[in-house]
All heavy atoms as a GROMACS GRO file, in nm:
protein
  622
    1MET      N    1   5.016   4.472   3.367
    1MET     CA    2   4.950   4.383   3.476
    1MET      C    3   5.062   4.333   3.572
    1MET      O    4   5.158   4.274   3.527
    1MET     CB    5   4.878   4.270   3.398
    1MET     CG    6   4.801   4.187   3.495
    1MET     SD    7   4.698   4.073   3.395
    1MET     CE    8   4.677   3.948   3.507
    2PRO      N    9   5.036   4.348   3.701
    2PRO     CA   10   5.132   4.307   3.803
    2PRO      C   11   5.128   4.156   3.819
    2PRO      O   12   5.033   4.091   3.783
    2PRO     CB   13   5.092   4.376   3.932
    2PRO     CG   14   4.937   4.392   3.911
    2PRO     CD   15   4.928   4.421   3.775
    3GLN      N   16   5.259   4.096   3.848
    3GLN     CA   17   5.261   3.943   3.875
    3GLN      C   18   5.194   3.916   4.000
    3GLN      O   19   5.185   3.996   4.104
    3GLN     CB   20   5.415   3.910   3.888
    3GLN     CG   21   5.475   3.877   3.759
    3GLN     CD   22   5.620   3.831   3.783
    3GLN    OE1   23   5.691   3.866   3.883
    3GLN    NE2   24   5.645   3.730   3.696
    4ARG      N   25   5.126   3.799   3.996
    4ARG     CA   26   5.063   3.750   4.117
    4ARG      C   27   5.123   3.622   4.162
    4ARG      O   28   5.075   3.516   4.137
    4ARG     CB   29   4.918   3.740   4.081
    4ARG     CG   30   4.839   3.852   4.040
    4ARG     CD   31   4.755   3.912   4.156
    4ARG     NE   32   4.690   4.032   4.112
    4ARG     CZ   33   4.659   4.115   4.198
    4ARG    NH1   34   4.698   4.114   4.308
    4ARG    NH2   35   4.595   4.235   4.153
    5LEU      N   36   5.244   3.622   4.220
    5LEU     CA   37   5.317   3.514   4.253
    5LEU      C   38   5.257   3.442   4.369
    5LEU      O   39   5.202   3.492   4.462
    5LEU     CB   40   5.466   3.561   4.301
    5LEU     CG   41   5.542   3.618   4.195
    5LEU    CD1   42   5.671   3.653   4.250
    5LEU    CD2   43   5.574   3.524   4.082
    6HIS      N   44   5.255   3.299   4.356
    6HIS     CA   45   5.220   3.205   4.455
    6HIS      C   46   5.310   3.097   4.488
    6HIS      O   47   5.363   3.040   4.391
    6HIS     CB   48   5.097   3.138   4.404
    6HIS     CG   49   4.975   3.228   4.380
    6HIS    ND1   50   4.967   3.324   4.272
    6HIS    CD2   51   4.863   3.269   4.454
    6HIS    CE1   52   4.858   3.391   4.283
    6HIS    NE2   53   4.797   3.363   4.396
    7LEU      N   54   5.330   3.075   4.611
    7LEU     CA   55   5.421   2.963   4.660
    7LEU      C   56   5.355   2.847   4.712
    7LEU      O   57   5.255   2.859   4.776
    7LEU     CB   58   5.512   3.020   4.770
    7LEU     CG   59   5.592   2.920   4.841
    7LEU    CD1   60   5.716   2.876   4.743
    7LEU    CD2   61   5.663   2.980   4.974
    8VAL      N   62   5.391   2.718   4.657
    8VAL     CA   63   5.318   2.605   4.693
    8VAL      C   64   5.433   2.530   4.789
    8VAL      O   65   5.537   2.506   4.744
    8VAL     CB   66   5.280   2.522   4.574
    8VAL    CG1   67   5.219   2.392   4.624
    8VAL    CG2   68   5.179   2.598   4.495
    9PHE      N   69   5.383   2.498   4.901
    9PHE     CA   70   5.470   2.415   4.989
    9PHE      C   71   5.384   2.331   5.084
    9PHE      O   72   5.272   2.349   5.097
    9PHE     CB   73   5.558   2.525   5.084
    9PHE     CG   74   5.469   2.604   5.159
    9PHE    CD1   75   5.468   2.570   5.307
    9PHE    CD2   76   5.401   2.709   5.124
    9PHE    CE1   77   5.379   2.640   5.395
    9PHE    CE2   78   5.323   2.796   5.219
    9PHE     CZ   79   5.306   2.752   5.344
   10GLY      N   80   5.453   2.231   5.148
   10GLY     CA   81   5.384   2.169   5.238
   10GLY      C   82   5.476   2.065   5.324
   10GLY      O   83   5.600   2.069   5.309
   11GLY      N   84   5.424   1.986   5.408
   11GLY     CA   85   5.493   1.898   5.488
   11GLY      C   86   5.417   1.825   5.592
   11GLY      O   87   5.299   1.839   5.602
   12GLU      N   88   5.474   1.754   5.685
   12GLU     CA   89   5.411   1.683   5.794
   12GLU      C   90   5.366   1.767   5.908
   12GLU      O   91   5.455   1.842   5.954
   12GLU     CB   92   5.498   1.567   5.836
   12GLU     CG   93   5.437   1.475   5.942
   12GLU     CD   94   5.523   1.359   5.972
   12GLU    OE1   95   5.636   1.344   5.940
   12GLU    OE2   96   5.467   1.274   6.061
   13LEU      N   97   5.254   1.768   5.944
   13LEU     CA   98   5.207   1.853   6.050
   13LEU      C   99   5.214   1.774   6.188
   13LEU      O  100   5.202   1.642   6.183
   13LEU     CB  101   5.064   1.894   6.029
   13LEU     CG  102   5.038   1.968   5.901
   13LEU    CD1  103   4.886   2.003   5.890
   13LEU    CD2  104   5.119   2.098   5.893
   14VAL      N  105   5.220   1.850   6.293
   14VAL     CA  106   5.222   1.785   6.427
   14VAL      C  107   5.090   1.721   6.456
   14VAL      O  108   5.073   1.609   6.521
   14VAL     CB  109   5.258   1.877   6.542
   14VAL    CG1  110   5.245   1.834   6.676
   14VAL    CG2  111   5.409   1.948   6.517
   15ASP      N  112   4.984   1.794   6.419
   15ASP     CA  113   4.848   1.756   6.445
   15ASP      C  114   4.769   1.799   6.318
   15ASP      O  115   4.771   1.908   6.278
   15ASP     CB  116   4.795   1.827   6.565
   15ASP     CG  117   4.648   1.801   6.594
   15ASP    OD1  118   4.576   1.747   6.508
   15ASP    OD2  119   4.612   1.819   6.709
   16PRO      N  120   4.691   1.694   6.252
   16PRO     CA  121   4.618   1.733   6.136
   16PRO      C  122   4.514   1.844   6.158
   16PRO      O  123   4.477   1.913   6.058
   16PRO     CB  124   4.546   1.597   6.099
   16PRO     CG  125   4.607   1.505   6.178
   16PRO     CD  126   4.678   1.574   6.298
   17ALA      N  127   4.484   1.878   6.262
   17ALA     CA  128   4.373   1.987   6.308
   17ALA      C  129   4.458   2.118   6.319
   17ALA      O  130   4.387   2.222   6.328
   17ALA     CB  131   4.308   1.948   6.431
   18LYS      N  132   4.579   2.125   6.318
   18LYS     CA  133   4.661   2.259   6.323
   18LYS      C  134   4.749   2.272   6.206
   18LYS      O  135   4.776   2.181   6.126
   18LYS     CB  136   4.736   2.252   6.459
   18LYS     CG  137   4.645   2.245   6.578
   18LYS     CD  138   4.723   2.233   6.698
   18LYS     CE  139   4.631   2.238   6.824
   18LYS     NZ  140   4.695   2.216   6.940
   19THR      N  141   4.811   2.393   6.194
   19THR     CA  142   4.903   2.404   6.084
   19THR      C  143   5.051   2.436   6.125
   19THR      O  144   5.110   2.530   6.108
   19THR     CB  145   4.860   2.534   6.006
   19THR    OG1  146   4.844   2.649   6.092
   19THR    CG2  147   4.734   2.512   5.930
   20VAL      N  148   5.090   2.353   6.224
   20VAL     CA  149   5.224   2.354   6.288
   20VAL      C  150   5.306   2.234   6.223
   20VAL      O  151   5.268   2.115   6.236
   20VAL     CB  152   5.226   2.333   6.436
   20VAL    CG1  153   5.359   2.336   6.489
   20VAL    CG2  154   5.149   2.456   6.488
   21PHE      N  155   5.415   2.267   6.155
   21PHE     CA  156   5.488   2.158   6.098
   21PHE      C  157   5.571   2.086   6.197
   21PHE      O  158   5.624   2.138   6.291
   21PHE     CB  159   5.584   2.220   5.983
   21PHE     CG  160   5.512   2.272   5.862
   21PHE    CD1  161   5.494   2.403   5.846
   21PHE    CD2  162   5.475   2.183   5.765
   21PHE    CE1  163   5.427   2.450   5.730
   21PHE    CE2  164   5.409   2.219   5.660
   21PHE     CZ  165   5.388   2.362   5.636
   22LYS      N  166   5.583   1.955   6.179
   22LYS     CA  167   5.660   1.865   6.259
   22LYS      C  168   5.812   1.891   6.249
   22LYS      O  169   5.878   1.903   6.347
   22LYS     CB  170   5.641   1.715   6.230
   22LYS     CG  171   5.706   1.621   6.324
   22LYS     CD  172   5.673   1.477   6.289
   22LYS     CE  173   5.735   1.380   6.377
   22LYS     NZ  174   5.688   1.255   6.337
   23ASP      N  175   5.855   1.922   6.125
   23ASP     CA  176   6.003   1.953   6.114
   23ASP      C  177   6.017   2.053   5.992
   23ASP      O  178   6.005   2.022   5.878
   23ASP     CB  179   6.071   1.823   6.072
   23ASP     CG  180   6.228   1.845   6.045
   23ASP    OD1  181   6.272   1.964   6.060
   23ASP    OD2  182   6.286   1.734   5.995
   24THR      N  183   6.033   2.173   6.041
   24THR     CA  184   6.056   2.281   5.942
   24THR      C  185   6.159   2.264   5.842
   24THR      O  186   6.153   2.314   5.722
   24THR     CB  187   6.062   2.430   5.999
   24THR    OG1  188   6.176   2.414   6.085
   24THR    CG2  189   5.936   2.459   6.068
   25ASP      N  190   6.265   2.192   5.881
   25ASP     CA  191   6.380   2.162   5.783
   25ASP      C  192   6.333   2.065   5.665
   25ASP      O  193   6.396   2.052   5.567
   25ASP     CB  194   6.496   2.099   5.856
   25ASP     CG  195   6.573   2.197   5.939
   25ASP    OD1  196   6.563   2.323   5.913
   25ASP    OD2  197   6.619   2.158   6.052
   26ALA      N  198   6.229   1.990   5.694
   26ALA     CA  199   6.178   1.894   5.598
   26ALA      C  200   6.058   1.949   5.507
   26ALA      O  201   5.999   1.869   5.438
   26ALA     CB  202   6.130   1.767   5.665
   27ILE      N  203   6.032   2.068   5.513
   27ILE     CA  204   5.917   2.134   5.429
   27ILE      C  205   5.954   2.111   5.290
   27ILE      O  206   6.064   2.140   5.247
   27ILE     CB  207   5.894   2.282   5.476
   27ILE    CG1  208   5.834   2.296   5.627
   27ILE    CG2  209   5.807   2.354   5.374
   27ILE    CD1  210   5.815   2.426   5.664
   28ASP      N  211   5.851   2.068   5.212
   28ASP     CA  212   5.860   2.051   5.071
   28ASP      C  213   5.826   2.171   5.003
   28ASP      O  214   5.710   2.208   5.004
   28ASP     CB  215   5.776   1.927   5.036
   28ASP     CG  216   5.776   1.898   4.881
   28ASP    OD1  217   5.869   1.945   4.817
   28ASP    OD2  218   5.678   1.840   4.831
   29ILE      N  219   5.932   2.230   4.927
   29ILE     CA  220   5.891   2.351   4.852
   29ILE      C  221   5.870   2.310   4.710
   29ILE      O  222   5.956   2.269   4.648
   29ILE     CB  223   6.008   2.460   4.855
   29ILE    CG1  224   6.057   2.493   5.006
   29ILE    CG2  225   5.976   2.583   4.772
   29ILE    CD1  226   5.947   2.571   5.079
   30VAL      N  227   5.741   2.308   4.671
   30VAL     CA  228   5.703   2.253   4.549
   30VAL      C  229   5.747   2.362   4.441
   30VAL      O  230   5.794   2.328   4.334
   30VAL     CB  231   5.540   2.236   4.536
   30VAL    CG1  232   5.509   2.200   4.405
   30VAL    CG2  233   5.508   2.133   4.644
   31GLY      N  234   5.729   2.494   4.458
   31GLY     CA  235   5.769   2.595   4.374
   31GLY      C  236   5.688   2.718   4.373
   31GLY      O  237   5.595   2.744   4.453
   32MET      N  238   5.738   2.822   4.309
   32MET     CA  239   5.682   2.946   4.294
   32MET      C  240   5.616   2.948   4.153
   32MET      O  241   5.679   2.906   4.047
   32MET     CB  242   5.790   3.048   4.295
   32MET     CG  243   5.744   3.196   4.309
   32MET     SD  244   5.667   3.239   4.456
   32MET     CE  245   5.808   3.254   4.561
   33PHE      N  246   5.485   3.010   4.152
   33PHE     CA  247   5.412   3.002   4.017
   33PHE      C  248   5.355   3.148   3.994
   33PHE      O  249   5.339   3.226   4.091
   33PHE     CB  250   5.302   2.906   4.039
   33PHE     CG  251   5.344   2.766   4.064
   33PHE    CD1  252   5.369   2.722   4.192
   33PHE    CD2  253   5.364   2.688   3.952
   33PHE    CE1  254   5.416   2.596   4.221
   33PHE    CE2  255   5.423   2.553   3.980
   33PHE     CZ  256   5.444   2.510   4.120
   34PRO      N  257   5.341   3.178   3.863
   34PRO     CA  258   5.309   3.322   3.834
   34PRO      C  259   5.155   3.348   3.849
   34PRO      O  260   5.129   3.469   3.834
   34PRO     CB  261   5.355   3.327   3.682
   34PRO     CG  262   5.328   3.178   3.632
   34PRO     CD  263   5.366   3.096   3.756
   35ASP      N  264   5.074   3.252   3.870
   35ASP     CA  265   4.936   3.288   3.880
   35ASP      C  266   4.873   3.162   3.984
   35ASP      O  267   4.929   3.068   4.002
   35ASP     CB  268   4.864   3.288   3.752
   35ASP     CG  269   4.890   3.175   3.669
   35ASP    OD1  270   4.861   3.045   3.720
   35ASP    OD2  271   4.944   3.195   3.548
   36TYR      N  272   4.753   3.205   4.010
   36TYR     CA  273   4.679   3.112   4.110
   36TYR      C  274   4.644   2.981   4.044
   36TYR      O  275   4.656   2.874   4.101
   36TYR     CB  276   4.550   3.164   4.168
   36TYR     CG  277   4.487   3.074   4.272
   36TYR    CD1  278   4.522   3.054   4.392
   36TYR    CD2  279   4.379   3.003   4.217
   36TYR    CE1  280   4.469   2.969   4.474
   36TYR    CE2  281   4.315   2.894   4.314
   36TYR     CZ  282   4.355   2.890   4.437
   36TYR     OH  283   4.309   2.800   4.531
   37ALA      N  284   4.609   2.984   3.919
   37ALA     CA  285   4.577   2.856   3.841
   37ALA      C  286   4.670   2.757   3.845
   37ALA      O  287   4.658   2.632   3.874
   37ALA     CB  288   4.519   2.893   3.699
   38SER      N  289   4.798   2.793   3.812
   38SER     CA  290   4.916   2.698   3.793
   38SER      C  291   4.963   2.664   3.925
   38SER      O  292   4.994   2.542   3.954
   38SER     CB  293   5.041   2.765   3.715
   38SER     OG  294   5.067   2.890   3.769
   39ALA      N  295   4.950   2.744   4.038
   39ALA     CA  296   4.976   2.708   4.170
   39ALA      C  297   4.880   2.620   4.227
   39ALA      O  298   4.907   2.506   4.282
   39ALA     CB  299   4.971   2.831   4.258
   40HIS      N  300   4.762   2.626   4.187
   40HIS     CA  301   4.652   2.521   4.227
   40HIS      C  302   4.675   2.389   4.167
   40HIS      O  303   4.660   2.286   4.236
   40HIS     CB  304   4.516   2.581   4.178
   40HIS     CG  305   4.404   2.502   4.248
   40HIS    ND1  306   4.332   2.405   4.170
   40HIS    CD2  307   4.357   2.496   4.371
   40HIS    CE1  308   4.235   2.357   4.254
   40HIS    NE2  309   4.252   2.404   4.374
   41GLU      N  310   4.714   2.387   4.045
   41GLU     CA  311   4.750   2.263   3.975
   41GLU      C  312   4.856   2.189   4.044
   41GLU      O  313   4.856   2.064   4.069
   41GLU     CB  314   4.782   2.278   3.825
   41GLU     CG  315   4.658   2.308   3.748
   41GLU     CD  316   4.551   2.205   3.747
   41GLU    OE1  317   4.586   2.082   3.731
   41GLU    OE2  318   4.430   2.230   3.765
   42ALA      N  319   4.963   2.260   4.074
   42ALA     CA  320   5.078   2.214   4.144
   42ALA      C  321   5.043   2.158   4.295
   42ALA      O  322   5.075   2.059   4.337
   42ALA     CB  323   5.189   2.306   4.173
   43TRP      N  324   4.955   2.230   4.355
   43TRP     CA  325   4.906   2.199   4.491
   43TRP      C  326   4.832   2.073   4.476
   43TRP      O  327   4.845   1.976   4.571
   43TRP     CB  328   4.830   2.306   4.542
   43TRP     CG  329   4.738   2.281   4.667
   43TRP    CD1  330   4.794   2.274   4.794
   43TRP    CD2  331   4.612   2.215   4.672
   43TRP    NE1  332   4.691   2.233   4.888
   43TRP    CE2  333   4.579   2.201   4.802
   43TRP    CE3  334   4.508   2.202   4.582
   43TRP    CZ2  335   4.458   2.141   4.847
   43TRP    CZ3  336   4.387   2.151   4.617
   43TRP    CH2  337   4.358   2.120   4.746
   44LYS      N  338   4.738   2.063   4.381
   44LYS     CA  339   4.659   1.938   4.369
   44LYS      C  340   4.739   1.820   4.352
   44LYS      O  341   4.729   1.707   4.408
   44LYS     CB  342   4.556   1.954   4.251
   44LYS     CG  343   4.433   2.038   4.292
   44LYS     CD  344   4.331   2.015   4.176
   44LYS     CE  345   4.360   2.011   4.047
   44LYS     NZ  346   4.247   2.007   3.945
   45ALA      N  347   4.853   1.834   4.255
   45ALA     CA  348   4.935   1.719   4.238
   45ALA      C  349   5.015   1.674   4.361
   45ALA      O  350   5.025   1.553   4.402
   45ALA     CB  351   5.037   1.755   4.132
   46ALA      N  352   5.064   1.775   4.441
   46ALA     CA  353   5.131   1.737   4.558
   46ALA      C  354   5.047   1.674   4.667
   46ALA      O  355   5.086   1.573   4.737
   46ALA     CB  356   5.206   1.866   4.617
   47ALA      N  357   4.933   1.733   4.678
   47ALA     CA  358   4.827   1.688   4.783
   47ALA      C  359   4.782   1.539   4.737
   47ALA      O  360   4.780   1.461   4.838
   47ALA     CB  361   4.708   1.785   4.796
   48HIS      N  362   4.762   1.516   4.609
   48HIS     CA  363   4.728   1.380   4.560
   48HIS      C  364   4.836   1.289   4.602
   48HIS      O  365   4.802   1.172   4.639
   48HIS     CB  366   4.695   1.392   4.422
   48HIS     CG  367   4.644   1.263   4.372
   48HIS    ND1  368   4.517   1.204   4.397
   48HIS    CD2  369   4.706   1.165   4.294
   48HIS    CE1  370   4.509   1.095   4.340
   48HIS    NE2  371   4.613   1.072   4.272
   49ARG      N  372   4.958   1.321   4.590
   49ARG     CA  373   5.069   1.212   4.608
   49ARG      C  374   5.065   1.183   4.761
   49ARG      O  375   5.110   1.058   4.800
   49ARG     CB  376   5.201   1.283   4.577
   49ARG     CG  377   5.238   1.301   4.438
   49ARG     CD  378   5.393   1.320   4.423
   49ARG     NE  379   5.434   1.444   4.495
   49ARG     CZ  380   5.424   1.563   4.460
   49ARG    NH1  381   5.384   1.591   4.342
   49ARG    NH2  382   5.480   1.661   4.526
   50THR      N  383   5.016   1.263   4.844
   50THR     CA  384   5.026   1.234   4.996
   50THR      C  385   4.881   1.215   5.046
   50THR      O  386   4.866   1.230   5.181
   50THR     CB  387   5.095   1.349   5.065
   50THR    OG1  388   5.019   1.471   5.041
   50THR    CG2  389   5.239   1.365   5.017
   51VAL      N  390   4.780   1.181   4.974
   51VAL     CA  391   4.640   1.174   5.015
   51VAL      C  392   4.620   1.080   5.120
   51VAL      O  393   4.537   1.094   5.204
   51VAL     CB  394   4.548   1.154   4.900
   51VAL    CG1  395   4.563   1.014   4.844
   51VAL    CG2  396   4.405   1.188   4.933
   52ASP      N  397   4.694   0.968   5.135
   52ASP     CA  398   4.680   0.876   5.237
   52ASP      C  399   4.746   0.899   5.368
   52ASP      O  400   4.729   0.830   5.471
   52ASP     CB  401   4.739   0.730   5.191
   52ASP     CG  402   4.658   0.667   5.066
   52ASP    OD1  403   4.541   0.699   5.063
   52ASP    OD2  404   4.720   0.599   4.977
   53ASP      N  405   4.822   1.004   5.374
   53ASP     CA  406   4.882   1.047   5.503
   53ASP      C  407   4.815   1.182   5.562
   53ASP      O  408   4.834   1.291   5.504
   53ASP     CB  409   5.035   1.081   5.482
   53ASP     CG  410   5.109   1.112   5.613
   53ASP    OD1  411   5.042   1.121   5.708
   53ASP    OD2  412   5.225   1.118   5.600
   54ALA      N  413   4.737   1.150   5.671
   54ALA     CA  414   4.651   1.270   5.728
   54ALA      C  415   4.737   1.373   5.779
   54ALA      O  416   4.696   1.480   5.789
   54ALA     CB  417   4.557   1.209   5.827
   55HIS      N  418   4.852   1.355   5.824
   55HIS     CA  419   4.953   1.447   5.868
   55HIS      C  420   5.032   1.530   5.768
   55HIS      O  421   5.076   1.642   5.806
   55HIS     CB  422   5.059   1.389   5.960
   55HIS     CG  423   4.990   1.359   6.097
   55HIS    ND1  424   4.928   1.233   6.111
   55HIS    CD2  425   4.988   1.407   6.208
   55HIS    CE1  426   4.881   1.218   6.234
   55HIS    NE2  427   4.922   1.335   6.300
   56MET      N  428   5.009   1.494   5.636
   56MET     CA  429   5.073   1.585   5.528
   56MET      C  430   4.972   1.678   5.471
   56MET      O  431   4.860   1.648   5.438
   56MET     CB  432   5.122   1.490   5.427
   56MET     CG  433   5.237   1.392   5.455
   56MET     SD  434   5.389   1.486   5.486
   56MET     CE  435   5.427   1.544   5.310
   57ARG      N  436   5.026   1.802   5.462
   57ARG     CA  437   4.933   1.916   5.414
   57ARG      C  438   5.015   1.997   5.319
   57ARG      O  439   5.128   2.024   5.341
   57ARG     CB  440   4.878   2.000   5.512
   57ARG     CG  441   4.765   1.934   5.588
   57ARG     CD  442   4.638   1.948   5.519
   57ARG     NE  443   4.541   1.853   5.555
   57ARG     CZ  444   4.502   1.818   5.684
   57ARG    NH1  445   4.548   1.879   5.767
   57ARG    NH2  446   4.409   1.739   5.690
   58TYR      N  447   4.956   2.043   5.207
   58TYR     CA  448   5.014   2.137   5.122
   58TYR      C  449   4.935   2.262   5.125
   58TYR      O  450   4.810   2.264   5.150
   58TYR     CB  451   5.032   2.076   4.980
   58TYR     CG  452   5.148   1.991   4.976
   58TYR    CD1  453   5.134   1.857   5.015
   58TYR    CD2  454   5.268   2.041   4.933
   58TYR    CE1  455   5.248   1.773   5.003
   58TYR    CE2  456   5.382   1.947   4.926
   58TYR     CZ  457   5.370   1.818   4.967
   58TYR     OH  458   5.477   1.736   4.965
   59PHE      N  459   4.996   2.370   5.099
   59PHE     CA  460   4.943   2.507   5.114
   59PHE      C  461   4.976   2.594   4.985
   59PHE      O  462   5.094   2.572   4.921
   59PHE     CB  463   4.979   2.588   5.230
   59PHE     CG  464   4.952   2.515   5.357
   59PHE    CD1  465   5.048   2.423   5.408
   59PHE    CD2  466   4.843   2.525   5.433
   59PHE    CE1  467   5.020   2.338   5.527
   59PHE    CE2  468   4.811   2.458   5.550
   59PHE     CZ  469   4.906   2.370   5.594
   60ILE      N  470   4.900   2.686   4.954
   60ILE     CA  471   4.924   2.796   4.853
   60ILE      C  472   4.935   2.932   4.934
   60ILE      O  473   4.847   2.969   4.997
   60ILE     CB  474   4.819   2.802   4.745
   60ILE    CG1  475   4.797   2.673   4.668
   60ILE    CG2  476   4.854   2.923   4.649
   60ILE    CD1  477   4.681   2.668   4.580
   61SER      N  478   5.043   2.985   4.930
   61SER     CA  479   5.076   3.117   4.984
   61SER      C  480   5.076   3.226   4.873
   61SER      O  481   5.135   3.207   4.768
   61SER     CB  482   5.213   3.117   5.052
   61SER     OG  483   5.222   3.246   5.112
   62HIS      N  484   4.990   3.325   4.892
   62HIS     CA  485   4.968   3.440   4.812
   62HIS      C  486   5.090   3.547   4.827
   62HIS      O  487   5.069   3.636   4.896
   62HIS     CB  488   4.844   3.501   4.819
   62HIS     CG  489   4.720   3.397   4.802
   62HIS    ND1  490   4.658   3.391   4.685
   62HIS    CD2  491   4.684   3.315   4.881
   62HIS    CE1  492   4.571   3.295   4.687
   62HIS    NE2  493   4.579   3.253   4.807
   63ILE      N  494   5.206   3.517   4.766
   63ILE     CA  495   5.321   3.597   4.788
   63ILE      C  496   5.291   3.747   4.749
   63ILE      O  497   5.341   3.832   4.811
   63ILE     CB  498   5.433   3.539   4.706
   63ILE    CG1  499   5.480   3.406   4.757
   63ILE    CG2  500   5.562   3.634   4.724
   63ILE    CD1  501   5.510   3.388   4.902
   64HIS      N  502   5.203   3.757   4.638
   64HIS     CA  503   5.174   3.887   4.591
   64HIS      C  504   5.110   3.969   4.695
   64HIS      O  505   5.127   4.099   4.702
   64HIS     CB  506   5.099   3.888   4.461
   64HIS     CG  507   4.958   3.836   4.483
   64HIS    ND1  508   4.858   3.900   4.516
   64HIS    CD2  509   4.922   3.706   4.477
   64HIS    CE1  510   4.739   3.826   4.521
   64HIS    NE2  511   4.787   3.694   4.497
   65ARG      N  512   5.031   3.910   4.787
   65ARG     CA  513   4.969   3.990   4.888
   65ARG      C  514   5.071   4.028   5.001
   65ARG      O  515   5.053   4.141   5.041
   65ARG     CB  516   4.869   3.897   4.967
   65ARG     CG  517   4.747   3.858   4.877
   65ARG     CD  518   4.642   3.792   4.946
   65ARG     NE  519   4.534   3.760   4.866
   65ARG     CZ  520   4.453   3.660   4.886
   65ARG    NH1  521   4.461   3.591   4.995
   65ARG    NH2  522   4.346   3.625   4.801
   66MET      N  523   5.170   3.957   5.024
   66MET     CA  524   5.281   4.005   5.121
   66MET      C  525   5.348   4.118   5.053
   66MET      O  526   5.383   4.218   5.135
   66MET     CB  527   5.370   3.890   5.141
   66MET     CG  528   5.328   3.766   5.207
   66MET     SD  529   5.432   3.632   5.208
   66MET     CE  530   5.566   3.699   5.303
   67HIS      N  531   5.368   4.126   4.929
   67HIS     CA  532   5.441   4.240   4.864
   67HIS      C  533   5.345   4.362   4.865
   67HIS      O  534   5.390   4.470   4.888
   67HIS     CB  535   5.472   4.204   4.720
   67HIS     CG  536   5.542   4.315   4.643
   67HIS    ND1  537   5.651   4.369   4.694
   67HIS    CD2  538   5.508   4.376   4.532
   67HIS    CE1  539   5.686   4.465   4.584
   67HIS    NE2  540   5.593   4.480   4.513
   68GLU      N  541   5.220   4.330   4.847
   68GLU     CA  542   5.130   4.452   4.851
   68GLU      C  543   5.110   4.513   4.992
   68GLU      O  544   5.108   4.635   5.007
   68GLU     CB  545   4.985   4.401   4.802
   68GLU     CG  546   4.969   4.372   4.656
   68GLU     CD  547   4.859   4.310   4.622
   68GLU    OE1  548   4.772   4.272   4.698
   68GLU    OE2  549   4.847   4.270   4.500
   69ASP      N  550   5.114   4.422   5.101
   69ASP     CA  551   5.105   4.466   5.229
   69ASP      C  552   5.244   4.544   5.266
   69ASP      O  553   5.228   4.653   5.330
   69ASP     CB  554   5.104   4.356   5.328
   69ASP     CG  555   4.974   4.281   5.334
   69ASP    OD1  556   4.868   4.340   5.287
   69ASP    OD2  557   4.967   4.172   5.377
   70ALA      N  558   5.352   4.510   5.216
   70ALA     CA  559   5.478   4.586   5.241
   70ALA      C  560   5.467   4.722   5.177
   70ALA      O  561   5.525   4.822   5.226
   70ALA     CB  562   5.588   4.505   5.183
   71ASP      N  563   5.414   4.731   5.052
   71ASP     CA  564   5.394   4.858   4.984
   71ASP      C  565   5.304   4.950   5.066
   71ASP      O  566   5.327   5.069   5.082
   71ASP     CB  567   5.350   4.839   4.840
   71ASP     CG  568   5.436   4.777   4.754
   71ASP    OD1  569   5.572   4.774   4.784
   71ASP    OD2  570   5.396   4.732   4.638
   72ASP      N  571   5.196   4.891   5.114
   72ASP     CA  572   5.100   4.974   5.201
   72ASP      C  573   5.176   5.029   5.318
   72ASP      O  574   5.149   5.137   5.361
   72ASP     CB  575   4.978   4.889   5.243
   72ASP     CG  576   4.886   4.855   5.110
   72ASP    OD1  577   4.898   4.913   5.012
   72ASP    OD2  578   4.802   4.767   5.135
   73ASP      N  579   5.259   4.932   5.386
   73ASP     CA  580   5.324   4.978   5.515
   73ASP      C  581   5.419   5.099   5.468
   73ASP      O  582   5.428   5.190   5.546
   73ASP     CB  583   5.400   4.866   5.568
   73ASP     CG  584   5.306   4.762   5.626
   73ASP    OD1  585   5.197   4.794   5.653
   73ASP    OD2  586   5.356   4.649   5.658
   74ALA      N  587   5.489   5.087   5.362
   74ALA     CA  588   5.588   5.189   5.318
   74ALA      C  589   5.515   5.315   5.304
   74ALA      O  590   5.562   5.431   5.345
   74ALA     CB  591   5.657   5.159   5.203
   75GLU      N  592   5.391   5.314   5.239
   75GLU     CA  593   5.315   5.433   5.216
   75GLU      C  594   5.268   5.493   5.353
   75GLU      O  595   5.263   5.624   5.356
   75GLU     CB  596   5.201   5.396   5.119
   75GLU     CG  597   5.243   5.380   4.977
   75GLU     CD  598   5.130   5.332   4.877
   75GLU    OE1  599   5.004   5.338   4.938
   75GLU    OE2  600   5.144   5.293   4.774
   76ASN      N  601   5.237   5.419   5.437
   76ASN     CA  602   5.174   5.468   5.563
   76ASN      C  603   5.291   5.536   5.641
   76ASN      O  604   5.268   5.618   5.728
   76ASN     CB  605   5.111   5.350   5.639
   76ASN     CG  606   4.990   5.320   5.577
   76ASN    OD1  607   4.917   5.388   5.511
   76ASN    ND2  608   4.939   5.182   5.597
   77GLU      N  609   5.408   5.489   5.624
   77GLU     CA  610   5.528   5.542   5.708
   77GLU      C  611   5.571   5.676   5.646
   77GLU      O  612   5.628   5.762   5.720
   77GLU     CB  613   5.642   5.443   5.697
   77GLU     CG  614   5.612   5.321   5.794
   77GLU     CD  615   5.720   5.218   5.787
   77GLU    OE1  616   5.829   5.253   5.715
   77GLU    OE2  617   5.715   5.112   5.836
   78ALA      N  618   5.548   5.714   5.519
   78ALA     CA  619   5.583   5.824   5.461
   78ALA      C  620   5.502   5.946   5.496
   78ALA      O  621   5.411   5.950   5.555
   78ALA     CB  622   5.581   5.806   5.302
   0.00000   0.00000   0.00000
């Protein structure tokens, strides 16, 4: 079974209606997780810590999809 890595990260946004970080050097990297369930738990904990700040947002990035896309691109080039 292939790994399904997920990255949880977040930080302060310029505008709560957009996904542009105010300071990319200050992005909080929560961690890399082996599955969505554990990534979701980490995301909930991080989001809960900052619930009172409308400009703070946390995200789950599906790293395994990036890897699958790269594999598809390599196959298409061959």
